[in-house]
C-alpha positions, 0 to 999 in steps of 0.5 A: 708551810704546805706541810702545816696546812696538810697536818691541819687538814688531816687532824681536822678530818680525824677529829670532825665527828659528832662528840656531844659532851659526856658521851663516848664520842667526846671521850674518843676525841679526847683519846685522839688528842691525848695520843697525839700529845703523847707522840710529841713526847709529852705527858698530858694532865687529865682532870676528870669531872662530873656535871649535869646537863640540867643547867644548859638544857632545862634551866633556861627553858624553865626560866623562860616559862617562869618569866612568861607566867609572871608577865601573864599574871601582871599583864592581865591584872585580874583582881582575884585572890588566886593570882597572888597565891600563884605568884607566890608559888612561882616566886618560891619556885624561881628562888629555889631554882636560883639557889640550885643553879648558883654554882652549875658545877655542883648541880646533881639534878637529873642525869650526871655525866662524866667529862674531862679537861686535858692540859699541858704545861711548857715551863719557861727557860727561866728559873722564875717566869714573868707570867703565864700565857694560856691557850684554850679550845674545847673538845666537845661539839653539839647539834641543835634544832636552831643554829647559834645565830638563830638561837641568839636572835630568839634570846634577844627577841625574848629579852628586848620585847620583855623590857618595854612590855614590863614598862607598859605593864607598869604604866597600864596598871599603876601610873596612867590606868586611864590609858589601859586600852591603848597600853593593852593593844601595844602590850598584846603585840609585844606579848605575842612576839615574846611568847613566840620567842619563848615557844621557839626556844622551848623547841630548841633541842640538843642533839649529837649530829654536828661534826663540829669542824668549825666549833671547835675542831678549828680551835683544837688543831690551832692549839695542838699546832702551837703546842707542837711548836713550843714544846720543842726545846729550842722554841721554849720561851725564855720568860713565860710559861705556856699552858695548852688547854683542851676543855670538855663539856663547853657546850653544856654550860661551859662546865669544863672551864668552870672546873679548870679554873680551880687549877689557875685561880691561885695564879696572879691575874695580872700576869696571865694572858689567855687566848681562847680559840673557838670556831674559826672558819674563813675569817678571823675575829678577835675579841680583846678584853677591856684591860688597858694594860701595857701588855694588852695594848701591845698585843692588840696593836701587833695583832691588828697591824700584823705583817703576815697578810691575815685580815683581823676583824673586830667584834662589831657588837658592844654586847656579846649577848646570847652566846657564851664560851670558855673565854667569856667565862674567864673574862667574867673572872677578871682574866685578860686576853683574847677570844678568837673566832669567826662570827660569819660562821655562826649560821653553820655552828650547831648544825650538820653543816659544821663541816671541814669544807666550811674552813679555810685551812690557809687562814688557820695556818696564818693564824698559827703563824701569827700567834707564834711570832706574836708570843716569841716577840712578846717574850722578848719585848716584855723581858726587857721592861 
């Protein structure tokens, strides 16, 4: 076990450098991972793709501005012909923007960058497998003006002041205008807070300064160690195929997983189980999908009642709002499985402080041990059903 900890720390050190999506730094990280996989005697499959950073950088900011402009028009309620014209222009622009961004992977607005996905398939020993288990992590990292925790707070402030503000505008202008002065006062408070959140969001710029040890160097080393174990002939599963996936450009609108999904969308979703490892530092949070199937119920019970001394935390929030990941994208596609991360590490993610010293290597070791035992036991248990 000490050897595993040593290997984890060595790989984390090797992979902990800024590797922004679509840059030579991300390409270097993929080369390091690919060489390690080849040293295992395996030949990884590479899926190259192109993407535009417009969707993740400019689209949200433009959307925030459009919403604020519309709110200003209705809040002021000025009876002038120019305002309906402005509203029509804004609405046309918003509709055009929506149509352009319906499929982010097809956007060719602005600079077009290159990235890749890398994956390895380990087939089961059986001639016909019972299903497929997929392990995901993303290779890229990014720095931002605000860490992920504060960015989520900014987005939530914008949304949760916008909703009552719309309600106040409706009351003020159309239902009980006789109380417009009271609604004007309340609305101004919400409007100022909403504008402040918008301004902060506009000044949240992306950079290539975060070493990305937690996000997602931790996921990279976990998936690699799992691959190293299950790639050995004696450790192959009897009945389930395994996929080990390293995606690119996750931090730029989850672009990598959008392209990778094309490789698995033909598979039977009822026979797929995903594990997405994204940002694990010292604590482990599991985010199970809401599929009440026999395999998910079995896995969930085993995970939260493990006997290896790994404390598992549940996601305390009902709505995982303001944050997106490969696992979240796959969840929206109807796939079942688990997201694994550490919500307590959010204050470091996307900052220069996302370093190795924030990670408990022993926790990663225990997590790897848990997943190995879990998958081996699952292979036996569900082959008998």
